[in-house]
N, C-alpha and C positions, 0 to 999 in steps of 0.2 A: 762320160760322166766326170765331172771335175773332182779334184781331191778335196777332202773335208777342210784341210788347212787353207786352201785357196778360197773356199766358200766362206769360211769364218773371217779371213782377212778382208775380203771384199765387203762382207756384212759390217765389219768394223769401220771401214773407210766410208761407206755410203749408208750408214744407219738411218739418217734422217729420211732418205729417199724410200728405203724399204719400210720404215715405220709408217710413213704417209700412205704408201701403196697398200699396206696391210689394213689400214683403217678404211681405205676406199674399196677394198675387196669385199666388204659387206654388201655393197650395192653393185659392184662390177666384178664378176668372176674372172674376166680376162680384159686385157688392155690393148689398145692400138699403140703402134709405135709412136705416132704423133702425140698421143696423150702421155706416154712415158717420157718422151723428150721434153714436153712442157713441164712435167713434174721435176725432172732432173735440172732443168734450167733455173728453177727456183732456189736451188742449193749449190749452184756452181758459179764460177766467174763469168760474168757477161762479156768480158773482153774477147775470149776465144770462142768463136762460134762452133768449132769442131769438137769442143770438149764434151758436150752432152751425148753426142753420138758415140764417142770413145768410151764414155762411162757405160752407156747402154750395152755396147759390145762386151765390155768386161763383166758386166752383170750376167749376161747370157753365157759367156765362157765359163764363169764360176758356178753355173747352174743355179744361181739365185732366181733367174727368170727362165722359164721353160716354154718352148713353143707349143701352142695348142694344136692338136691334130686336126688336119684338114682345114686349116685357116692360117691367116697371118697374124693372129693375135698371140699375145704372150701372157702367161699366168705365173704367179709366184710359186716357187717350190713348196709343196704342201708341208714338208718338214720345217722349212723356214717360217712358213705362215703360222704353224702351231707354236713354234718356239717364240716368235715375236709377240704373238697374242698372249702367250703365257707370261712373258716378262712385262708387258704393258697392261695387263689385266683387261684385255679386250676380248674376253671369252664369248663364245657362242653358247647358248643354253643347250646342254646335252639332253639326251633322251632318258626318261625314267626307265625304259625297257633295258637300256644298256647297264644302268646301275643295278637293276634287278637281276640281270644275267650275271653280273660280277658277284653279287651276293650269293646267288645259287652256286657259282663256281667256288666260293668260300666253303659252302657245305660239302662239295665234292672233294676239295682238297683236305678238309677236316676228316672226311671218311678215309681217305688214303693215309693220313697221319695216324688215325686210330687203328687202322688195319696193320700198319707197320709196328705199332706198339704191341698189339696183341700177338703178332707173329714174331716179334723181336727181330724185325728186318730193319736194320739201320738205314739202308738205301731208301726204303719207302718213307722212313721218318724224315730224312734229310730232304727228299723230293717234296713231301707234303709241306714241310716247314718253309722251303724256298718258294713254293707256289703260293702259300698263304702270305708270305712277306710281299711278293710281287702284287698280289691282288689287293692287299691292304694299301699299298702305295698308290695303285691305280684308283681305288675308290676314294682315297683321301684327296688325290689331285682332282678328280672329277667333282667331288663335293665342294672343294674350294673354288673351282672354276665356275660351277653352277651358281654358287652364292654371289660371286662378283657379277655374273651375267644377269641375275635377277635384280640385283641392286641397280645395275645400269638400265634395265628395262623400266624400273620404277622411276629413276631419275629422268629418263627421256619422256615418260608419260607426264610427269609433273611439269617438265619444262616445255611441253607442247603448247601451242596456241590455245588460249581459253575459248576462242571462237570456234574451234574445231568441234565437230559433233562428238558427243561423249563416247558413242560406240566405236568410232574410229580412233579416238584418242587413247582409249584403254583397251583396244583390241588385243595388243600383244600381252598386256598384263592379264587379261581374262584367259587367253589361251595358255599362258605360262602357268596360271594357277590350276586350270582344269587338267592340263596335260602333264604337269610336272609336280606341283606342290601337293595336290591331293593324292596321287599315287605314292609319292615319297612319304607322306604322313601315314598312309596305310602300311607301308613297308616298315616305317620306323616305329610302329605301334609296339609297345613293350608287352602287350597281352598275347593271347593265343593267336590272333589274326596277323601279327607282325612276323617278319622274317629276318630283319636286320639284327636286332639284339639277340634273339635265340641262337642264330648261327654264330655270331661273334662270341657269345658266352660259351657255346660248345667248343669253339676253336680254342679259347683260352684254357678251358678245362683239359683238353687233350694236349695242349702245349705244356701245361704243368705236369701232366702224366708223363709226357715224353722226357721232360727234364729230370723228373724223379727216376725214371727208368735208366737214363744215362748215368745218373749219379750212382745207382746201384751197380751198374755194370762197370763203373770206374772209367767212364769216358773222359776225354780231354775237357779241360775247363772251357776252351774256346767253343766246342760244340754245344755245351750247356749254355754258354753265354749267347750264342746265336738264337737258341730257342727262347731264352728269356727276353731277348730284344724283340723277337716276333710277337711274344705275348704282350709286351709293352705297346707295340704298334696297334694290336687289337684293342687294348684298353683306351688308347688315345683316339682310335677311330670311333669307338662308341661315344666318347665325349664330343668329338667333332660332328658326328651325325646328328646328335641331339641338338647341338648348338646351331647347325646349319638349318635344320628343319624348323626350329623355333624362329630364327631370324628371317627365313624366307616367308613364313606364315605372317609374322608381324609386319613385314614390308608390303606384301601384296594384298592381305586381307582387307585393310582399310580402303585401298583403292578399289577393290572389287565391290565392297559394300557401297562405296560412293557411287560407282557406276550403276549398281542396281537401284539405289534410291533415286538417282537422277532419272533413270528410265521410267520408274513408277510415277514420279512427279511429272515428268514430261507427258506421259500418256494421259494422266488425269487432267492436266492443263489443256492438252489438245482436245480431249473429249468435251470439257466445259466450254471451250471457245467454239467448238462445232455446234453445241446446243445454242449458244448465244447467237451465232450466225443464222441458225434456222428459226428459232422461236422468239428471239429478241432478249434484251437484257432484263427487262422487268419480269418477264415470264420465267426466266431461268433462275433469277436471284430471289423470286418470291418464295417464302418459307412454306414448306409443305406441312400438313398436320402431323404432329408428333416428331418433327425434325427441327433442329436448331436453325436459326436464321443464318444464312451464309454471310460472311463478312464482305463488305464493299469498301470503296474508297471515298465515300462521302463522310465528312467530318461534321459532327454536330457541335456548334459553338454556342455556349450559354453566355448571355450578356448580363444576367442577374445572378447574384449569389444568394442561394436559399438553402434552407436546411432540408436534409433528407428525411424520409419517413422514420428511419431508425432513430435519428436524434430526437425527433418529435416524441416518439414513444418513450425514450429514456427520460426526457424532460417531464412528461406527464406522470410517469411512475415516481419521479423524484418529488413532484409537487404533492402527490397523495401519500407520501411516505409517513408512516407512523412507527415510532420506535417501540420495540417490544420490551415488555417488563421482564427483566432477568432476575430470577430468584437465586440469591447466593446461599450456599449451604451454611448450616449452623456451625459455629466453632466447636471443635472436638476438644474435650478436656484431655490434656496430655498428662500422663503419669510421670512422676519424677524419675530421673535417670538413676540407674543403679551404679553407684560409684564405689561399691565395696571391693571390686576387683581392680581398681585403678592404683597405679604405683608411680610415684615420682622417682624415675630411674636415676636422674643426676644426683638427687639427695641420697638415694640408696647406695650408689657407688661411693659417694663421699663418706657415708657412715661405715661402709665396708672397709675402705682404705684406713680409717682411723682404728678399726677393730683388729687389724692384722697384728700378729699372725693368727690364723684359724686352723683348727684341725679338721673341721667338717663344715664345708660351705653350705650344704643343704640344711643341716640343723640350724645354722645361724639364720638363714632366710626364714625357716619355719618359726623360729622363736621370735624374731623381730617383726614378722608380718604374718600373724596367724590368720588374718581374714582372707588371704589369697586362696583362690581355687587351686586344685592340684595341677591343672594344665598351665596356669600362669606361673606357678612356683617352679615347675620343671623347666619352663621356657627361660625364666630368669637364671636358673641354675646353669643351663646349657650356654647361655650368652655370657654370663660372668666368668665362666671357666676360660673362655677364649679371649678375654680382655687382656690388654698389654700393660695394665697398671700394676700388676703383681705377678708373681711366679706361682703357677698352679702345678702341683705335683700329685700324681695318682698314688694313693697308699696301697700297700699290698694286701691289707686285711679287708675282707668282705664284711659288710654290715647290712642291717635291715632297718628301715625307717618307715613307720606307718604314717600315712597322710590321711586326708579326710575321707577319700573314697577308695584309695588303692594303697598297697604296701610295696615299697621300692626296695629291691635287693641290688646293691651296687658297691663299688669300691669308692670310698669318699675321696674328694680332692682336698688337699691341704694348700692353703694360700699363705705365701710369705711375701714380705716387701721386696721390691726389685732392688738388687745390689748393683750400684753403679760400677763402671769399669775402673774409675780412678780409685775408689775405695778398695777394690780388689787389688790394684797394683800397690797401694800403700801397705796393705796388710801383708802382701807377699814380701815387700822389702823389710 
């Protein structure tokens, strides 16, 4: 077995060769030496004929290429194959059963963590947290790899030859939807039937409990930080799982529906053509009683422009039109408007400014406008007190004023003219 440093060095030197072989490994699990030499010659100097063989020997010596047992074929190191596919996004679609097993392992690791919290066994707590962190990392890597694999399947299906039969063109898409997307959607269900979200939620709750228990025991901050980081992994994994499930469904579901619709249409067309071949075109396309006439390819061309029956009916109705006699209502005698409660407010304010100073504003309004109703009088009183054209001062003595319908008990407002600032300054000097 070669050293890891030598393997990485040779992978760096001959990355183009290994990358191409990893792409070809989808169809060829093992390679002949002649095929490998042909691939290497594409990326080497053509002047030296011995260089491809030397490169092939170095790849074998660095364990990038391994001999296949009981044959002369060579295969790519599985670790290198997974590494290169992960970097180049050339993933194979994983198994939903593997993802389901890892989710079940999350439940077991959560149980170990909860048991360590209840028994105050810090070794179990650390073991459960480390196991959860490793499982979260594996699940996140598999979800990301499966998402890229499904996108690649959809891209290949769309880029396939349109003349290819639809069943063959979308075979991989239909298999991926039935064997991966539907089981993953069932697992990702947030209801009682799902397992992904409940297990992750329980893991987050136990991680929070463990962090709280370590804080009570006075553990090191680094230990509490590790649990907090694992909880963040679980929350991020919940978001990633929902995103991947939605993206996979949105990618494959339209292609799946297209394949199904095409199959139904193809079968209907094939059945119709079979009946035409057996019974003839006229017999098949003749409309049956109670059924609409089937469309054909014959076009009726009208040489004359004529009016339809609907237009003729409308024109006949218009010729026989008789206007109806509309009786208008009799005019209603209107009563004169009641202007007893109307007030010319600008004139009132002008008269009030000339009458300043006043000891009681309410009495002045009552004396000058005795026809006003109580509500209008009180409204004017309230508005005039807030005007900025005079200074309103609330007197300390309480008084009682009878109005038309009510009697008001209040502290009257005294109104004085506004003293300008310049006048005050002159008087002070």
